[in-house]
C-alpha positions, 0 to 999 in steps of 0.5 A: 665665795668663801673657802667654807662654801667651796669645801661644802660644794666639793663634799656634797655629791660624795655625801649624797651618794653614800646616803643614797647607797645606805638608803637602798641597803636598808630598803632591800629585803633580808635574804635568809640563809638556806636551811642547810647553810652553804651546802651545794644544792646538788649534794643535798639532792643526793639525800632524797629518800626516793633515791636512797631507797633502792640502795637501802633495799640492796643492803638489806638483801645482801645482809639477808643472803650473808646470814642465810649462807652463814647458817648453811655453813654452820649446819654443814659443819655440824653435820660433819661433826656428827659424822666424826663423832658417830652420834645423832642430834640428841643430848649426848651429841650436844654435850660433846659438841659443846666441849669440842667448841670449848677446847679452843683457846685463842687460835689453837686447841689447848692440850689440857682442854683436849685431854679433859674433853676426851675424858668427858666425851668417853664418860658421857657417850660410852664410846671409845673416842681417841684424842683425834676424834675430838680434835677433828670435830673441834677443827670443824667447830664454829669459830665465830660465836653469835648471840644465837649460835647455840640456840639450836641446842636447847630444843627438846632438852630437860633442865638437867640435860642442859646443866650437864652440857653447861657443867661439862663445858665449864670443866673443859674451860677450867682444865688449863687455867682460870677463865679468860675474858673470851672464855666467859663470853663463850660461856655466856653465849652457851648459857643464853643458847641453852636457855638456862635461867638465873635460878639454874646458875645460883651458885655459879659465882663460887665456881668461877675463879677470877 
């Protein structure tokens, strides 16, 4: 037997085994990856809408309770401001209430704004207020202003009364310096709350220094 024949016999079993393995691999069906890749099945089960529904309902309930409590607290502070100012819930109270909110600048009541607010409150109501009256009412003003915070003010007011409130508030905001970004945001919320339209504020751009 030649050397070539011996080599052929020694390599043949190995070659045949490799061929058989390759054949089986080709014959095996292709295994598809799961839709979520390699995420554990147990983790995906946690996203079952039926299981998440009670959590979503609980979050909605908590949010609704928080809104209701916040609304009650705002109403209570409003009642306290009315008692301090000695006014009913009419146009005069709403004008003074708006300027009491406007005396705040950042985290403090600004002196020039307080002085201007006192002048306007006296002229608007014919009442003998002192700076302490305005300061006490301002101390109970809403410090967080939401998009609908001042919507209650518009009820039953004429366009002229709404403009008196707006102009009085603007006068207080401008008492110490040009408007800050926070002042403009506050004024925008008051404008939307009062329901003032663009036609009411046609010439406002010339009154607001940058």
